[in-house]
N, C-alpha and C positions, 0 to 999 in steps of 0.2 A: 743790813746796816743799822746800827744803833744811832738813834738821833739824840734821845733825851733818856738815857738809861737810868733807873732807879738804883740808887746806892744799895739799898737793902736786897735788891734782887741779884746784884753783883756779889755782893758779900755770902748770900745764901748759895749761889752757884759756885763760887770758887771753893767754899768749904764743904760741899756737899760730898759725900762719900760714894765713889763708883760701887754699885750693888752687885755687880755681876762681872764675869768674862776674866780675861787675863790680868788686868788690873784692879780687880776688886779689892776694896779697902783703902783705896788710895784716894785723896782728895782730887776733885776734877781738875783743879789748876796743875796738879802734879802728874796728869796724863800727858804721854809723849804726844807731840804735835801730830806724827804721821797717824795716830790711832784716830785723832779728831778728824783729820783730813780723810781717812777711810769712811768714818760716819757720815761727814759731808757729802761724799759721793754717794754712799749706799743708802742714806736717809738716817736721819736721828729717830731714835725712839719716839713713840707717841707720848704725850703728856709732858708734866714738869721735868723729867729727867732730861727728855730730848730738849726741852728749852734751855735748860741749863747748860748741856752738853754744846749746843750750838752757841750761847752765848761765851762758853769759854773758848770755843773754837774761835770766834770773833777776837777776843782779848789776845790769843796767841798769834793768829796771823798779821795781827796789827802791830805787834811788837810791844804789847803792854804787859806782859807775864811778869817782868822785872818790877814793875810798879805795882803789881797785885800782889806779889809774893810776901811783903810784910803784913799783909791782912790776913793770912792762913792763920786759922786758929789751931793750936796744938793740942 
């Protein structure tokens, strides 16, 4: 659970592009929640991408996606 999230980390996470898999090319915030739940159960990848996926997972499961959507870069 996030206690004092860094706004720059959030912006970076929601705007990161998924580099592989079925949803390659989509922003992490645009990934379907069931896909993130699958990662949460199986384990997020190591490194920065895994941390970003975990952050986006927390955003989605806590109902904050709509609030973050305006921050997506085009």
